[in-house]
C-alpha positions as CSV (number, residue, x, y, z in Angstrom):
1,M,40.5,70.1,-13.1
2,F,38.7,67.0,-14.5
3,V,41.1,64.9,-12.5
4,K,40.5,66.6,-9.5
5,R,36.7,66.3,-9.8
6,M,36.9,62.4,-10.3
7,R,39.0,62.1,-7.2
8,F,36.4,64.0,-5.2
9,I,33.6,61.8,-6.4
10,M,35.5,58.8,-5.7
11,A,36.2,59.9,-2.2
12,I,32.6,60.8,-1.6
13,A,31.7,57.2,-2.9
14,I,34.2,55.4,-0.5
15,L,32.7,57.3,2.3
16,V,29.2,56.3,1.5
17,I,30.3,52.6,1.2
18,L,32.1,53.0,4.6
19,V,29.0,54.5,6.2
20,S,26.8,51.8,4.8
21,L,29.0,49.1,5.9
22,S,29.1,50.5,9.6
23,A,25.4,50.5,9.4
24,V,25.0,46.9,8.3
25,S,27.6,45.8,11.0
26,A,25.0,46.5,13.6
27,D,22.9,43.7,12.5
28,T,23.5,40.4,10.6
29,W,21.9,39.7,7.4
30,Q,21.1,36.5,5.4
31,L,19.5,35.9,2.1
32,A,16.0,34.9,2.5
33,R,14.0,32.3,0.3
34,D,12.5,35.0,-1.7
35,G,15.8,36.4,-2.7
36,Q,15.8,39.5,-0.4
37,F,18.1,40.0,2.4
38,Q,16.6,39.9,5.8
39,S,18.0,40.4,9.2
40,V,18.6,37.6,11.6
41,E,16.3,39.3,14.1
42,Q,13.6,39.5,11.5
43,Q,13.9,35.9,10.6
44,N,13.9,34.9,14.2
45,E,10.5,36.9,14.7
46,F,9.2,35.1,11.8
47,H,10.0,31.7,13.1
48,Q,8.7,32.6,16.5
49,A,5.3,33.7,15.0
50,V,5.3,30.2,13.0
51,A,6.1,28.5,16.3
52,K,3.3,30.2,18.1
53,I,0.7,29.5,15.3
54,K,1.9,25.6,15.5
55,Q,1.3,25.5,19.1
56,L,-2.1,26.9,18.6
57,A,-2.8,24.2,16.1
58,E,-1.7,21.5,18.8
59,E,-3.9,23.1,21.4
60,G,-7.0,23.0,18.8
61,D,-7.7,26.6,19.5
62,V,-9.1,27.5,15.8
63,E,-10.1,31.1,16.6
64,Q,-6.7,32.1,18.1
65,F,-5.0,30.1,15.2
66,Q,-6.8,31.9,12.4
67,S,-6.0,35.2,14.2
68,A,-2.5,34.7,14.6
69,L,-2.3,33.4,11.1
70,D,-3.8,36.7,9.9
71,G,-1.2,38.6,12.0
72,L,1.7,36.5,10.5
73,K,0.6,37.5,6.9
74,K,0.2,41.3,7.8
75,D,3.5,41.4,9.8
76,F,5.5,39.4,7.1
77,P,3.8,40.1,3.8
78,E,7.1,39.1,1.9
79,V,6.7,35.4,2.9
80,A,2.9,35.2,2.1
81,G,2.1,33.0,-0.7
82,V,1.3,29.4,-2.1
83,E,3.9,27.9,0.1
84,L,2.8,29.2,3.2
85,D,-1.0,28.9,2.4
86,S,-0.5,25.2,1.7
87,F,1.3,24.5,5.0
88,M,-1.2,26.7,6.9
89,N,-4.2,24.8,5.2
90,A,-2.8,21.7,6.5
91,E,-2.2,23.3,10.0
92,L,-5.9,24.6,10.2
93,L,-7.2,20.9,9.5
94,F,-4.9,19.6,12.2
95,C,-6.2,22.2,14.4
96,E,-9.6,21.2,13.6
97,G,-9.1,17.6,14.6
98,K,-9.6,16.5,10.9
99,F,-6.6,14.2,10.9
100,E,-7.3,12.4,7.5
101,G,-7.6,15.5,5.8
102,A,-4.7,17.2,7.5
103,F,-2.5,14.2,6.4
104,R,-3.7,14.6,2.8
105,A,-2.8,18.3,2.8
106,Y,0.6,17.9,4.3
107,E,1.2,15.4,1.7
108,V,0.3,18.0,-0.9
109,F,2.7,20.4,0.8
110,L,5.5,18.0,0.9
111,N,5.2,16.9,-2.7
112,R,5.1,20.6,-3.9
113,F,7.5,22.2,-1.6
114,G,10.5,19.7,-1.1
115,E,12.9,22.5,-0.4
116,S,10.6,24.5,2.2
117,N,12.0,25.3,5.5
118,L,8.7,24.1,6.9
119,Y,9.3,20.5,5.3
120,E,10.5,19.0,8.5
121,A,7.5,20.6,10.4
122,A,5.3,18.9,8.1
123,L,6.8,15.7,8.4
124,E,6.7,16.1,12.3
125,R,3.0,16.7,12.0
126,Q,2.4,13.5,10.0
127,F,4.2,11.5,12.5
128,A,1.9,13.2,15.2
129,I,-1.1,12.0,13.3
130,G,0.4,8.6,12.8
131,S,1.0,8.2,16.4
132,A,-2.4,9.1,17.4
133,Y,-3.9,6.4,15.0
134,L,-1.3,3.9,16.5
135,Q,-2.7,4.8,20.0
136,G,-6.1,4.1,19.1
137,R,-7.7,7.1,17.7
138,K,-10.5,6.3,15.6
139,K,-11.4,7.1,12.0
140,K,-14.5,7.0,10.0
141,V,-15.3,4.3,7.5
142,L,-18.3,4.3,5.2
143,R,-19.1,8.0,6.4
144,F,-21.0,6.5,9.5
145,F,-18.9,3.9,11.4
146,K,-15.9,4.7,13.5
147,I,-12.9,2.1,14.1
148,R,-9.6,2.1,15.6
149,G,-7.1,3.6,13.2
150,Y,-4.2,1.3,13.9
151,A,-3.7,0.2,10.3
152,E,-4.0,3.8,9.2
153,G,-1.3,4.8,11.6
154,A,0.9,2.0,10.3
155,K,0.3,3.3,6.9
156,I,1.3,6.8,7.5
157,M,4.4,5.8,9.4
158,E,5.6,3.6,6.6
159,R,5.0,6.6,4.0
160,I,7.1,8.7,6.4
161,A,9.8,6.3,6.2
162,D,9.5,5.9,2.6
163,R,9.7,9.6,2.2
164,A,12.5,10.2,4.8
165,G,15.0,7.5,3.6
166,D,17.7,6.7,5.9
167,S,17.1,9.9,8.2
168,P,16.2,9.5,12.0
169,A,12.6,10.4,11.2
170,A,12.3,7.2,9.1
171,K,13.6,5.1,11.9
172,R,11.5,6.6,14.4
173,A,8.5,6.1,12.3
174,L,9.1,2.3,11.7
175,K,10.0,1.8,15.4
176,A,6.7,3.6,16.3
177,V,4.7,0.8,14.5
178,A,6.7,-1.9,16.1
179,R,6.1,-0.6,19.6
180,S,2.5,-0.1,18.7
181,Y,2.2,-3.9,18.2
182,E,4.0,-4.6,21.4
183,D,1.6,-2.4,23.4
184,R,-1.2,-4.4,21.8
185,K,0.3,-7.6,22.6
186,K,0.6,-8.4,18.8
187,Y,3.9,-9.9,19.2
188,E,4.3,-11.7,15.9
189,Q,3.6,-8.4,14.1
190,A,6.0,-6.7,16.2
191,Y,8.5,-9.3,15.4
192,L,8.0,-8.9,11.7
193,Q,8.2,-5.0,12.0
194,W,11.3,-5.3,13.9
195,S,12.7,-7.8,11.3
196,I,12.0,-5.3,8.5
197,I,13.9,-2.5,10.4
198,S,16.7,-5.0,10.8
199,S,17.0,-5.7,7.1
200,R,16.8,-2.0,6.3
201,W,19.5,-0.9,8.8
202,P,21.8,-4.0,9.3
203,T,24.3,-2.0,11.2
204,G,24.5,0.8,13.9
205,A,22.6,1.5,17.1
206,I,19.2,0.7,15.3
207,A,20.3,-2.7,14.3
208,K,21.2,-3.5,18.0
209,E,17.7,-2.2,19.0
210,A,16.0,-4.2,16.2
211,L,17.8,-7.4,17.2
212,L,16.7,-7.1,20.8
213,G,13.2,-6.3,19.6
214,M,13.0,-9.4,17.7
215,A,14.3,-11.5,20.7
216,K,11.8,-9.8,23.2
217,A,8.9,-10.2,20.7
218,K,9.5,-13.7,20.1
219,H,9.9,-14.5,23.7
220,A,6.6,-12.6,24.6
221,A,4.9,-14.5,21.7
222,Y,5.3,-17.9,23.7
223,K,1.8,-18.9,25.1
224,G,3.0,-21.5,27.4
225,P,3.6,-25.3,27.7
226,H,0.6,-26.4,26.1
227,F,1.3,-24.5,22.9
228,D,4.0,-24.8,20.2
229,N,7.5,-23.7,21.5
230,S,9.1,-22.6,18.2
231,S,9.0,-19.0,19.2
232,L,11.0,-19.8,22.4
233,I,13.8,-21.5,20.2
234,S,13.8,-18.3,18.0
235,A,14.0,-16.0,21.1
236,K,16.9,-18.1,22.5
237,S,18.7,-17.8,19.0
238,Y,18.3,-14.0,19.1
239,Y,19.3,-13.4,22.6
240,Q,22.3,-15.6,22.0
241,R,23.2,-13.5,19.0
242,F,22.7,-10.2,21.0
243,K,25.0,-11.6,23.6
244,L,27.7,-12.4,21.1
245,I,27.5,-9.2,19.2
246,Y,26.9,-6.8,22.0
247,P,28.5,-8.4,25.2
248,E,28.7,-5.1,27.3
249,D,25.0,-4.3,26.6
250,A,24.1,-7.8,27.2
251,R,25.4,-7.8,30.7
252,E,23.7,-4.4,31.4
253,L,20.5,-5.8,30.2
254,D,21.0,-9.2,32.0
255,I,20.3,-11.1,28.9
256,G,21.9,-14.1,30.7
257,K,18.7,-14.2,33.0
258,R,16.5,-14.2,30.0
259,L,18.4,-17.2,28.5
260,D,18.0,-19.0,31.9
261,L,14.3,-18.3,31.8
262,I,14.0,-19.7,28.3
263,E,15.9,-22.8,29.4
264,E,13.5,-23.1,32.2
265,Q,10.5,-22.9,29.9
266,L,11.8,-25.2,27.4
267,A,12.4,-27.9,30.2
268,Y,9.1,-27.3,31.6
269,K,7.5,-27.8,28.3
270,K,9.2,-31.3,27.8
271,F,8.2,-32.3,31.4
272,Q,4.6,-31.3,30.7
273,I,4.6,-33.6,27.6
274,G,5.9,-36.5,29.7
275,K,3.3,-35.8,32.5
276,Y,0.7,-35.9,29.7
277,Y,1.7,-39.3,28.7
278,Q,2.2,-40.5,32.1
279,R,-1.6,-39.5,32.9
280,T,-3.0,-41.4,29.8
281,S,-2.7,-44.9,28.7
282,E,-0.8,-43.8,25.6
283,G,2.4,-44.2,27.4
284,Q,2.0,-47.8,27.9
285,A,0.1,-48.7,25.0
286,D,2.8,-51.0,23.4
287,A,5.4,-52.8,25.6
288,N,7.6,-53.5,22.6
289,K,8.0,-49.7,21.9
290,P,9.9,-47.1,23.9
291,N,7.8,-45.6,26.6
292,P,7.0,-41.9,25.8
293,V,7.1,-41.0,29.4
294,D,10.7,-42.2,29.6
295,I,11.7,-40.4,26.4
296,Y,10.6,-37.1,27.7
297,Y,11.5,-37.3,31.3
298,D,15.0,-38.5,30.3
299,A,15.3,-35.7,28.0
300,V,14.5,-33.3,31.0
301,L,17.0,-34.7,33.2
302,K,19.8,-34.9,30.5
303,N,19.5,-31.4,29.0
304,W,18.2,-29.6,32.0
305,P,19.6,-31.3,35.0
306,Q,19.8,-28.3,37.1
307,S,16.4,-26.9,36.4
308,V,13.3,-26.8,38.5
309,A,11.5,-29.0,35.7
310,A,14.2,-31.7,36.6
311,K,13.4,-31.8,40.1
312,M,9.6,-32.2,39.1
313,T,10.5,-34.9,36.8
314,E,12.3,-36.8,39.6
315,D,9.3,-36.4,41.7
316,A,6.9,-37.6,39.1
317,M,9.1,-40.7,38.3
318,Q,9.2,-41.6,42.0
319,S,5.3,-41.3,42.2
320,E,5.2,-43.4,39.2
321,E,7.2,-46.1,40.8
322,V,5.1,-46.0,43.9
323,T,1.8,-46.4,42.0
324,E,3.2,-49.4,40.0
325,S,4.4,-51.1,43.1
326,K,1.0,-50.8,44.7
327,V,-0.6,-52.3,41.4
328,K,1.8,-55.2,41.6
C-alpha cells in the first residue's frame, strides 16, 4: 500500500514538472543581475524604457525625463537601487546641460559599477561631453568667465582612452582629439596626437590611419616658401612610408600626387632663396666665394629638372644675364 502511494505521489510530481516546463517554454527566461529570473520580454521592455529616458536626456527635456524616470522605477521596482540612481543622477545633469557636473557623476558611476549593464552607456555619454567641448562648447572658469573648453575636451577623451584600454572606444576618443586639432588648424598638435596613437597601436587599421594623419598634419603645417621647410621633409617621409606599407591604399588615395606636390614645394622653396640672393647684393658680395644665386638655382635644375620651379629658374637666370650685359 505504501509503495503504491509513493508511486502515485511521484507520478503527480512528474506531471506538475511537465506542466511547469510547458508554461516556461512559452517564454524565454534569463537570470537578471539581481539574481532573479526575468523573461526576455521583460528585459526588452526595461531596455526600451531606459532608451527612452536617454533620448529625453539628449533632448534636454527635464520635465519629461523626470516623469519617465519615475515611471521606470514604478514599472520595474526590482531594478531600482543605488546603481540605477547613480546613472540617472548623471543623466539628469546631462539633460540639464550641466556637462561638467555630469562628467563627474558618470565618473562616480563608472568607478563604482564597473560591471553594470549601463557601463558602455556612461562611457558614450562622456564621449558626447568631450566631443561638445572639442567642438567649442564653453566652460566656466573662476565662476564668472567662460572660455572654449577644447583643453577640457581633450582631457575627457584621454580619460576615456585610459579607462577603455584597447577597445574601439579608446581609439575613437583619441582620434577625436586629433581631428579637433585639424579642424582648428593646429597641425603640429594634430601631428603629436596622431603620433601618440601610432605609438599606442603600431599595427592594424588604426596604425594606417595614424600614419596618414601624421603625413597630412606635417604637410598642412608647412606655411610657405618664406618659412622653414622641415615639416615638408617630414611629410614626404611619412607619405613614402605609407606608400611602401600600404600600396593599394596609396593608389586609391593618390599619394603619388601628394608627393609630387611636395617636390614642387621643395623646388619652389630653393628657387625663392636663389631669387632672394639675386635681388640683393649679398649674392655678389665676394667674387672669390661661390655665388649663392648659382648654388640655389643649380640645385633646382639638378634635383627638380621637370618642375615648374625649374622653368622659373631658367627664366630668372636669363633675366640676370640680360641685366649683366646691359651693365657691361
